[in-house]
C-alpha positions in Angstrom: -0.4 -2.5 -16.5 -2.4 -0.3 -18.9 -1.6 3.4 -19.3 -4.2 5.9 -20.2 -3.1 9.5 -20.7 -5.4 12.5 -20.1 -3.7 15.8 -20.6 -0.3 15.5 -18.8 -1.7 13.1 -16.1 -1.0 9.4 -16.2 -3.6 6.9 -15.0 -2.3 3.5 -14.5 -4.5 0.5 -13.9 -2.4 -1.7 -11.8 -3.6 -4.6 -9.5 -2.8 -4.1 -5.8 -1.1 -7.3 -4.8 -1.8 -7.0 -1.1 -3.4 -5.0 1.6 -1.8 -5.2 5.0 -1.7 -3.3 8.3 1.4 -1.6 9.7 2.6 -1.8 13.2 0.5 1.1 14.2 -2.6 -0.5 12.4 -2.5 1.8 9.4 -3.6 0.7 6.0 -0.7 -0.3 3.7 -1.0 -1.4 0.0 1.7 -2.8 -2.3 1.9 -2.0 -6.0 4.7 -3.3 -8.2 6.9 -4.3 -5.3 6.7 -1.1 -3.4 4.6 -0.3 -0.3 2.4 2.7 0.2 0.9 3.9 3.4 -2.3 6.0 3.6 -1.5 9.7 3.9 -4.6 11.8 3.6 -7.9 12.3 1.8 -8.4 14.9 -1.0 -10.2 18.1 0.0 -13.4 17.0 -1.8 -13.0 13.5 -0.3 -13.1 11.7 -3.6 -9.5 10.4 -3.6 -7.0 8.8 -1.2 -3.4 9.9 -1.2 -0.8 7.4 -0.4 2.9 8.0 0.2 5.8 5.6 0.0 6.5 3.7 3.1 10.2 4.6 3.2 9.8 8.1 4.6 13.1 7.6 6.4 14.8 7.7 2.9 12.8 10.7 1.9 11.3 8.8 -1.0 9.1 11.1 -3.1 6.8 8.5 -4.7 3.1 9.0 -4.4 -0.2 7.2 -5.5 -3.8 8.5 -5.7 -6.6 6.0 -5.6 -10.4 6.2 -5.4 -12.1 6.6 -2.1 -13.9 3.2 -2.1 -11.9 1.2 -4.6 -8.4 0.9 -5.6 -8.8 0.4 -9.3 -7.9 3.8 -10.6 -4.4 4.6 -9.7 -2.5 7.8 -10.5 1.2 7.6 -10.0 3.3 10.7 -9.4 6.1 11.4 -11.8 8.6 11.0 -9.0 10.4 7.7 -8.8 11.4 5.6 -5.8 15.0 6.2 -4.5 15.6 2.5 -3.5 14.9 -1.0 -4.9 11.7 -2.9 -4.6 11.0 -4.8 -1.4 9.2 -8.0 -2.3 10.5 -10.0 0.6 9.3 -7.3 3.1 5.8 -7.4 1.4 5.6 -11.2 1.9 6.7 -10.9 5.6 4.2 -8.1 6.3 1.4 -10.1 4.7 2.2 -13.1 6.9 2.5 -10.8 10.1 -0.9 -9.3 9.3 -2.6 -12.7 8.8 -1.0 -13.9 12.1 -2.2 -10.8 13.9 -5.8 -11.3 12.6 -5.7 -15.0 13.4 -4.6 -14.2 17.0 -7.5 -11.8 17.5 -10.1 -13.9 15.9 -9.4 -17.3 17.3 -8.1 -16.3 20.8 -5.4 -19.0 20.5 -2.2 -19.0 22.7 0.5 -17.0 21.1 2.7 -20.1 20.7 0.1 -21.7 18.5 -0.4 -18.7 16.0 2.7 -19.2 13.9 1.8 -22.8 13.0 
């Protein structure tokens, strides 16, 4: 993780560990053990705004990325209000790959988990 400071704004270059789909087929990314769901585009459509997936806990954490790439991340100063969820990330990654495999191969549903 590299921190670059430009006037009171912190840009962190952090690798995104996985990109998965939610139950409602929305894009979800994971960074540092936390999951973020796509929220909206900036008014000039040059950035993507992501919110923490745990909206049920009113988690205030946010991330900004580029529109086409996820290299330049801007974290909000607000921190998560819960512990990281590494196990959930692995489970969602497995579910996403199973869903994609089921769609692409047209296998019977009992064969997909194997």
